[in-house]
Residue, then its C-alpha position, 0 to 999 in steps of 0.5 A: m346875562s340878565e339877572a331877571g328871572s330864575i336861574i333856569e331862564r338865565l341859563v337857557r334863554g331861547k324862545d319856547d319853540a327854538p331848537a336847543v339840544s340835538a344829537p345824532d338820530r334824535t329829535t330836537l329838544t326845544h328851549g322851552g322843553l329844556r326849561r321844563l326838563m330842568e324844572g322837573v329834575a330840580e323837583q326830583l333832586h329836591a325830593r331826594g334830599v339834594g338842594r341848593g349848595d349840595r354837591v353832585a358829581i356827574m359821571l356820564p358819557n358824552g352826549p345830550e344827556m350829559a349836557t342837559a344833566f349839567l344844566s339841570v343839576a347846576a340850576a338846583a345844586t352844584t355840579a362836579p363833572l368827572n371824567p368817565a375814564y377815572r380809575a377807583e383811586e382817582l374817583e376816591f380822591y375827586l369825590t372826597d375833595i369835592g365833598a360830594k353828597a351824591i353822584l349821578v351815573a348812567e342807569d346801567e353803570a356798574g363800575p368803580a364809580v358806584t362801588v367807590a361812592e357806596r364805600l364813601g357813603i355818597g348817594v348814587l343817583r341814576l340817570v334814565a335816558l328817555g330814548d323815545a323823547p327829544a335829545g337829552s330827555f331823562r329822569i332821575e332814579g335812586d334812593a333819597v340821600g337825605l331829607a327833602a330839600a327846600s325847593d329854592l333854585a341856585q342864585a348868581e353867587d352860588a357855586a355852579l361848577l366845580l372842576h380840578t386843574s390838570g395837576t400835571t406836577s402837583r396835587p390838582k387844585l379845586v376851582p369853584l365857579r359861581h353862576e355869575n362867573l359862568a354867565a359872564s363867560a357865556a355872554h363874553i363868548g356869545v358877543t365875541l362870536g356874534l351868536g344868535e338863535t340861528d346858530r348851531c354848535l357841533n360839540i365834539m369836546p368832552l363835557f367834563h371839561i370847561h371848553g365843552l361845557v361853557a364854550a359849546v353848550l352854555s354859550s349857545l343856550a345862553a344866546g338862544a342858539s342850539v348845540f348838537c351833542t355827539p358821543g365825543f370826538n371821532a375823526l371817522k364820524f366827524f364829517q357824517w355829523l357835519s352833514e347831519a347837524r348842518p352846524s354854523w360852527y364848531t370848537a375844538v382843541p388843535t389836535m382835533h382840528q389836525a385829525i379832521l384835516a387828515r380826513a378832509a380829502r376823503n370826505q369832499e362832499a361833506v366839506a363842500e356842503a358844509q355851511l360853517r360861519f366860522i371855526r373856533s380853536s382853544s385850550a392849546s396853541l393852534p399852529a398857524q399852518v393848521m389855521a391856514e389849512l382849515e380856512a382854505i378847506f372849509r372856506c370860513p374864518v378860524v378864530e383862535a381863543y385863549g381860555m382856562t378853567e379859573a376864568a370859566h374858559q374864555m380870556t382872549s379871542n381873535r375877532l371875526p371879520p371885519g375884525k382882525r385874526k392874527p395867526g399865532s396870536v390868541g387875540p385881544a381881551a374878550g371879556p376880562e381885563v388882560a395884562v402882562m406883568a413883571n415879577d415885581g408886579r409892574l404891568l408891562g408895555p407892548g413887546e415886553i415879555g412877562e406873565v399873563v394876568i387877568r381880572g374880571p367877572n368870569v374869574t374864580a374868587g379863589y381855589e378851595k381849601n388852598p390858601g397857599a395857591n391863592e396867595t401866589a395866584f391872586a397877587h397884585g390885584w390880578f389872577h396870575t395864569g402861569d402863562q408867559g406872553v407878550l402884547d403887541e401894539d394892538r393889544y393882541l396877546r401872543v402866549t409864548g408858553r407855560l412858565k413851568e414848561i419853558i426849557n432851561r438849557g444851562g441857563e438859556k431859556i427856550s419857549p417850546l412853542e417857538v420850536d413847534e412853530v418852526l418845525m411845523d413849517h417842514p413839509a413832512i411834519a403833521q404834528v409836533v410837541t417840543f418838550a424838556m428832556p433831562h440832561d446831567k450837565l445842562g439840567e434840561e435839553v430840547a427834545a421834540a416828538i413828531v408825527l409825519r404826514d401820511g405818505s411823507t418821510a423824514n429822519e431825525s437828522e433831516i429834521r434837525d438840519f431843517a431846524s438848524g437853518r431857522l433857530a439858534d443852535f441852543k434851541v435846536p432839538r438834540r433828540i427827535v422822536i418820530l411817532e405814529e401818535i403823540p400821547k395826549g391828555a384826557t381832553g385831547k391836549l398835547q402835554r409837554i410836562g412828563l412827556a420825556a418820561k412817557l417816551g423813556l427819555g427821562 
């Protein structure tokens, strides 16, 4: 991204009359219109005492206003998008940890976000959506939260976005991402996918998550392209949006792709009319079987990428044709440097398994208020991802699992992803997540939660027999739970850690 021009011009780079933001049943906001909106919002924030360096939590439903609010607040201050489903005690933790000066909520919001903010002395600003104006148009109302702020816009080195890690086993860590981190990641994604002004992304990802914010929204707008903002993922409405938006691509987590596939046969007209240039998958491992089915149905390449919050999302990505796509791989480096490291800090060669490490312009400079985590994560001159992986001769990365998710069965180490991959070959299985189940003698035992394909039948014994013919005995799940639906996290990802307890197996 060029350093020329204001932060607004660097976030939103399209021609004045080029489409930028659209939504179901709304007219389209142009790049020029979006820039003018951002300038107006900056003035409204400054008048209310919010300016450069101030932290504004944003808690809004998915949709075009959430996208434009993220961009507008980031240009004037620092954003911290929050999941609208948070309960009062969660909001108190996040608002306090962020150090929010204000929270931006919907015009009619009357839930815990308002009561918690008022109790903490945090200003409440309200977003008034302008329904008769182009998608994403809004104004801000609310009392001033301080004296009028200077009219400076954010700079490249300022924090643009504050997000917390998922914190499945410990206190969530606060990740500050600077404008220069976001700019680098958006540019990396744009180059990887060849994004241009004629592209339109159909966004179904939540916009309190790095995947939706950067991969869908920011990468599109920084490339001069556009994004169609839905109210959030809905497999029943996906094909309707596909027909209305006529996107050139969409990006999603694997569970969303699987839900789309489950309904594709009932929406053959929308599938036949789709003009997708490619489909992107990230934020969790995409089963090779799902990739093949998506490519067959939508007649376009599926590109699996690898991202995380600390890298402002993208780290590696498979390539579009004529480049290589390797099922089961997350591709070569796509922006930052990527390597595999031994415990002693040695960089490993192709075929050697170790921890995935990265460094580059998109990577956060460090967690906030957490020197212990920084000492561990930023060692040997690299950021340590916590993922285990291996590079092949082409330097395509295969992630073999989260280090903390590797199952330790009496000293035998098992990658849950390896077991997932084998079980997904069973013709009756639609979805699987392998996880550790407590065991009194071995410490941990292998278990798997499974969703069967519509109309298919299989029992625990049959599935275990199938696995036994393809896996070493110690890797075969000792317990298989067949479910209607596997519990998911807030962003639609399947979560291995804690699943045994959720299913009453711990």
